[in-house]
N, C-alpha and C positions, 0 to 999 in steps of 0.2 A: 863606481860613481856614476852617473849618470851626468851626462855634459858635460866629460873627460873625452879628448879627443887626441888619440898616439894613432903616428904613425907606423904599425905594426910590418911594415919591411924594412923600418930599421930601428932593428932590436937594441942600438947604442944606443938610443935618446933616449934620457932620463924621464920619469915621469913625475913630474911636478905640479900638483893642481894648486889654481888658486887658493888665495884664504878664503877670499868670498867662497868661493867652491867647497871649500871645507866646511866651514862655519854650516851652508847649508845643510851638509853632510849630516851634521849634530845638531844641528834643528831637527831634521827627519828622525835621527835618533833617539832623541831625545822625546819628543810626539809618539813616534811609536811603541815606544818603552809606555808612555804612562800608559798609550792604549790599551795594551797587551798586561799591564803591571792589575793586578785581579782587585777589584774593590775593595776588600779588606785591607790588604799591604796599603795600597793607596791611601784610604781614609789612617791607616798607622802611619804612616811617613807624613802626614800632613797634621797630624794632631801633636805627632811629635816636633814637628818644627811649630805647631799655634803653642809649646808649653820650654819652647827654647829661649835661651836670656836673650838670643841675637833678633828676635821676632819682641820680646818684650820692651827692648831697647830701640827696632824701629819705630816701633808703637808708637812709644812714647815720645820719641822726633817728629815723627808727624804730627804726634797732640799738640807740642810747645812748638810747631814750624805752623801749625791754625791758627792759632791761638795770639800769637805771635803778629798776623795780620790787622790792618785798619778796620779793612771788614768786618771782622770778627768780633771786635769793640766796640764799633757801630752798632750792628745787630743786637749783640748779647750784653751788653754794659751796660744799659740800664736794669734789666731784668732780671741778670745776674745779681746784680749789688739788691734788687729787691728780694731776692730768691732768700739769700748769705741771712739778710732779719728775720726769712721767714719760722715759722714755728717748723713744718715740714727740715727745713734744711737741719735744724735742731736737733728733731727727733732722727737726723740720719746718720749725722756727728754722735752721735748714742751710740747708736746701733755698730755702727764703724767701731766706735772705740770700744765696744763691750766684744764685739768679736776678736776684736785683736789682745784685748787683755785673756784670752783662753786660746789662742795663735800658740804655735810652736817660736814662733821668733820673741815674742812676750817673756814666753819660759825659758828663752836662752838668756834672754837680761837679767 
């Protein structure tokens, strides 16, 4: 490990790196592993994460936090209400409903 100073003349001295030094070493290890990981494998790892339930959960948490902000309601509120009454919105709902009706989830019900 770099940054670790040990007195080699005193063999009984324990080597105890600081937590910061250990974290730095871990960070460097993670970064170098990502750099040396082949692009295809890296892409598979990213794809697996994007398909995971934890990513879906986090994505919806972020969306809920964002839509709960006052700024969101101020910026989007009127336009959202207008969109909900539009023909485009009704068409979108119809398409989503039709897609759901032919989905596996609907069949399981």
